N, C-alpha and C positions, 0 to 999 in steps of 0.2 A: 468594345475592346477592354480586356481585363487589365487592371492596373497592378503594379507590383509595389505600390507605396506601402509603408508600414501600416499595420492595423492599430489604430488608437484605442487603448484599453482603459476602462475604468473598473477598478476593483472595489467591490463592496464587501467589507469584512476583512480585517487584517489580523486574524487570530492565527491558530496553527495552520489551517489550510491556506488562507490568503497570504500570510507573510512567509511561512516556512515552505510552502509548496509552489503556489502560483508565481510569486515574485521571483524566486530563483530561476524557474523555468522560462519566464518571460524575459528575464535579464539575459539569458543565454541565447535567445532567438532574435536575430536582427530584423525579423519581419514584424515585430511588435514594438510598440512604444507605450509605456505606462503614462497616460495623459492625466489621470485623475484617480484618487483613492479616497475611500470613505470608511470611517469606523467611529463608533460612539465614544471611544477613548481618543481624545484630541491629539495626543502625542504620536499616535501611530500614523495617521495620514500625513502629519508634519514630517515624520521621518522619511516617508516615501517621497514627499515633495522635495526634501533636501537632496536626495540621491538622483531623482529622475526629472525634477522640474515639474512634477505633477501638481495639479490643483487639489488642495486638501478639502475634504468635506466631512461633516459629522452627521449629516442627514442624507440618506441615499437618494432622496427625491431631487436634491440639488445636483447630484452626480448624473442621474439619468436625464436631467434636463440640460446637461452640458452639451452644446452643439459639436464640440470637438471629439466626444466619445462615440465610437462606432460599435465596440463590443463591451458589454457589461459582464464582468465575472462575478457571480454570486457565490460568495464564500462565507456566508453568515450562518447562524444557527439553523438547524434543519427545519424548525417550525416556521421560519420566515422565508424559506426558499420560494414558495409559491407566490406569496404577495410581492416580493421584490421582482421576481421574474416577470410576472404578468404586467406590473407597472412599467418595467423597462421595455418590454415588447410593445406595449401601447404607446410608449414614447418614441418608437421607431428604431430601437436598438436591437442588434443581435445579442443573444445571451448564451453564455456558457455557465451552467449551474453545477455546483458540486453535488455529489451523491449524498444522501438519497435525493432524487430530484424533487421530492415532496414527502409529506408524511401520510398522505392518503391517495388512493387511486383517483378519487374525485378531483383533488387538487392537481394531480398530474394531467388529467384530461383538460382542466381549465387552462393549464399552461400550454398544452399542445394546440388547443383551440385558439388561444391568443396569438401563438406564433403563426398559425395559418391565416388568421385575419390580418395580421400586421405584414405578412409577406416577409418575415425575417427568420433567420436561423435560430433554432433553439438546440443547443448542444449540451449533452449530459456527460459529465466527467466520469465515465466508467473506464478510467485509465488502466485498470488492472487487466483489461482485455488484451493488453499488449505486453504483459509480463513474460520474460523469456521462458520461465519454467512452464507456464500455461501453454504457450505456443509450441514448445518442444513436445509436451505430452499430447497435444492435439495432432501434431505431425506423426507421432508414434501410432496413435489410434488409427489415423487415416491410412497408414502404411500396411495395416492388417498384420503386423508382426505378432500381435497378441491374439490373433484370430478375431472372433466376434466378441466385442467387449460387452459384458452383461452387468457389471457393477463397478461404480466409481465412488470412492470415499474421499471427501475433501474436508480437511481439518485446519483450523487455526486455533491453536491451544496456547494457554498461558494461565498464570494465576496473578491476579491484580486486584487489589482493594481500591479500585478507582473511585474518585469522589468529585469529579468535575461535572459540568452541565450534561455531559453525555450519559450520566446516570439517572437523569430526570425525564420522565415521560412527557411532562408538559412542554419541554423544549425539543421533543422528538428524539430523545436519547435512547440508548440501548444498543446492544450488539446487532440486533436484527436490522436496525437502520444504519449502523456504523460500518462494520465489516460486511454485513449481510448483502448489500447491493453488489459488491465485488464478487463474492463467492456464488451468489445466486446467478449472476451474469455468466460466470464460468459454467455453472451447472446447466443453464439453459442452452449454452453453446454446445455442450456435450449431448444434450437431449435432442437438439435440433428444433426447439420451440417449447411451447407451454407443456407442462406435464398433464397426464390424464388422471393422475392421482397424487395426493400429497398428504403426508402425516407430519405433524410438528409438535414440539414441546418447548416452551419458553419458560425460563425461571431466573431468579436472581440467586447467586451463590455467594460471591465475595465482595461485590461492589456496594457502595453506599447508595442512597437514593431508592427509587422504586422501579427503575427500568431493568429489563432483562440483561444479564451478562452471560447467560448460557443459552445457546440456540441450537436446537436439533430439528432439521428438516429433511425428510426422506421423500424423494420425488420419483415417480415412474413415468417414463416416456412412452410414446406410441409404439416404439419398436420393442418394448419390454425392458429397456435399459433402466436400471435403478441408480440414482445418484443420491448418496447419503452425505449430507453436509453437517458439520458441527463446528460452531464458533463459540469459544468459551474463554471467559476470564476466571474460571474456577477449576482448571486442570493443572495439577502440580507436576505430573509426568505426562508430557504430550506425545502425540502420535505424528507420523510424517504428514506433511500437508497434502500429499497425493498418494493414493493407492488405487491402481487400475487393474481390474481382473478381467481376463479374456479366456476364451476357450482353449487357447494355446499357451497362455503364460500370464505373468503378473509383473507389474511395474510399481516400484515405490520411488518416491522422490522427496528429498528434504528441502527442496527449493533451489539447491545449487547442483546437486549430483543425483542422477537417476540410476537405479539398479533394476535390471530387467532379467527375468528368468523365463525362458521360452522354449518351445519345441518347434522344430522344422517339420511341417506336415509331410514333406517328401520322405522323411526318414522314419515315419510311423507306419507300422503294419495295421491292417484293419482289425477291429475288435468287435465281436458280437456277443450279445447277452446269451448266457447259457441257462435254460430253464430247468436244468437238472439239479440234483443235489450233489454238492461237492463232497469229495472224500475228506476224512479228517486230516489227511496229510496235506491237502490243498489249502486248507485254511480259508481266509476271507479275501475278497477283492481279486486283484490280478497281479501275479508276482513278476510281471515283466519289468525289465530295467529300462526306464525311459531315457532317451538321449538328450537330456537337458543341456541347454546352452545358457551361459550367463555373461552379462556385460555390465560394466559400470562406466558411465560417461557423463560429461557436463550436461546440465539441463538447459541447452541453448538451441534455439530454432535454426533451421537451415539458413535463413536470411535474417539479418538484424532489422527489426521493425523501426520505422520512423518514430521520432519522439512524439509525444501526445500533441504538443503545441504545433509541431510541424504539420500534423493532420488537420488541426484547426485552421492553420494558415492556408493550406491547400484548398480547403472548403471555401473560405472567405475570399481568397484572392484568385484562385485558379478554377473555381467552380466545380471542384471534385466532390462527389458524395462523401458525407461523413460516415465512417465505417460503422459507428454505433447509431443505428436508426432509432427514430422515435418510437416505432413499434417495439423494438427490442428493449428500450428503456422503460416503456410502459409495461411490458411483460414482467420486468423485474418488480415493478410496483404491484402488479397483479399477484405475483407469488408472495410478496411481503404481506399483502392484505389477507390472503388466504392462510398464510402461516400463522397470523395472529389468531385466526379462528380455528386452527387445527383441521382444515378442510380435508375430507377423504373422498376418494372415488378412484376406481381403477378398472 
């Protein structure tokens, strides 16, 4: 019999992700109780303890040994994700790990293997899978309004002379590991799986440190679809986050509003190639007036998706499959590893 008691959570890492993302989301969901918190800075777990009555720790091994903790949230620096996750799984805990789940594919495989051996859930926080604009665009593509989609461009642009740990490779920093998992996950959803070819270019433009802050990855899927993604902290004039091109039209989206220009195939006459030589008066191309239709609408899906932690709760308490499978999370790491090497094949 499945129980509806709250899930007791221990959070390891109370920086931007732990304190500013996970804590507010857990605070808002009655199905979770923050039972323990850990950070190397002693004042942070004490602050969580004051608000939630949680036990404070400065060493994560104390937290994962806490018998009251059922789910460990790993929100530490990227280079520590694998170690903390494997230790927590071996201690018999379920684990929710921040993206990137690891910094190498080998580490990711160790984590997945540890979850299988322990018989515990390993969940990866690819929460951008549920962004309203992404879900809306996926709905449009599936509707065939744009015809057969052959090219998708995904951009996250800005100009930022960043100087925190995310700019240092020894800590797993860089945009490929930071924004990369989210946008690569989107790309793989559009492609329907791993690409058959990939080209990449990584460089540092404006940030301090030695990690990449400009990421260019072009992937080709089995169907011929090309997804071109660009994540950059070195672009002063950015492009829309989404541009989708199909045989019957194009969609652009700024994250809030989508503009779609498309053709109704029922209103198009057939057209055939003419092998002859056109007269001077005919000029080039086809002079027909196409019956374009345009619409601008909010970038919202047909149905509002459940919050991320609601999905976690349904998995842990109701036994429902977690929407982001470990195979999908591993595929993100597979792409990241190949993007570092500039892998090509198609």
